[in-house]
N, C-alpha and C positions, 0 to 999 in steps of 0.2 A: 541223228536220232530225232524222230518227229515227236510232237507233243502227246501222241496217243500211245507210245511205247512206254512200258513200265521199266524203270531202272532197278536193277537188282539191289538188294540190301548191301551186298559186298561192294558194289560199285559206289553206292551212296556213301558208305563208310570210308572208302578210299578218297572220294572227293572231299568229304568233311575233314578227313585227316590232313589233306593238303591245305585246305583253307586254314585250319587251326595252326599249322606250321608257319603260315604267313609268308611263305616264299614267293607265292604267285598271287596276283590279284584275282578276286572272285570272278570278274568278267572274263579273264583269260581262261580260267579253269572251266567255267561254264561253256565257253565257246569250244574248247577242246572236246567236251563231252556232248555237244549238241543240245545243251539245255540253256535255260535263261538264268541269269544271275538271281532273278527273283525266286526261282525254284530253290536255289541254294540257300538264300536268306530264309525262305519258309522252313526248310529243313533245320536250319540253325535255331530258328525261333521255337520250334517244337521240341528240339533235343532228340537224342537217340533213345528209342524204346521208352518214351515217356519219362525220361530222367527229370528229377525235380528241379534241377538247376541247369539251364541251357547254357551253351557256350556264349551266346550274346549277353545273357544276364551276368555271367561270370566276368566277361570282359568289361561290362559297364561297371560292375562293383569294383574291379581292380582300378579302373580309371578314377572312380570316385574316391577310393581309398588313397591313391597317390595324391589327389588334389587335397584331401583332408590332411594328409601328412605335411604337405607344403604349407597349408594354412596354419597348422599347429606350430610348425617351426617358426613362421613369421611372427605369430602371436607371442611365442616364447622369447624371441629376440626383442620385441617391443616391450614386453614385460620386464625383461632384464635391464633394458635401457632406462625404464621408468624407475627402477629401484636405485639407480645411481644418484648420489647426492649432487649438490651444486658444484662440487669440486671434482666430480668424476669418480668419487669413491662410493663404493656400495654402502648402503645404510645398514 
């Protein structure tokens, strides 16, 4: 497919579904459909039909959430260790 051809909404949705499933790399999917990976990333950044939360935003928020959970866990462990007295007993 050359750059001047328009990709149908159905094909775009199929491509984005494959991307979101995460089974194939975006570059592979793009090559199979004769488009660039940059095109797919543009679709992802815009979302489907003007959705308020795009897939990229959601993925970023999930990663941030996981990182924050890890940090909170570490802080709780450190706090718990700090509450122990000199003889290893909790105060």
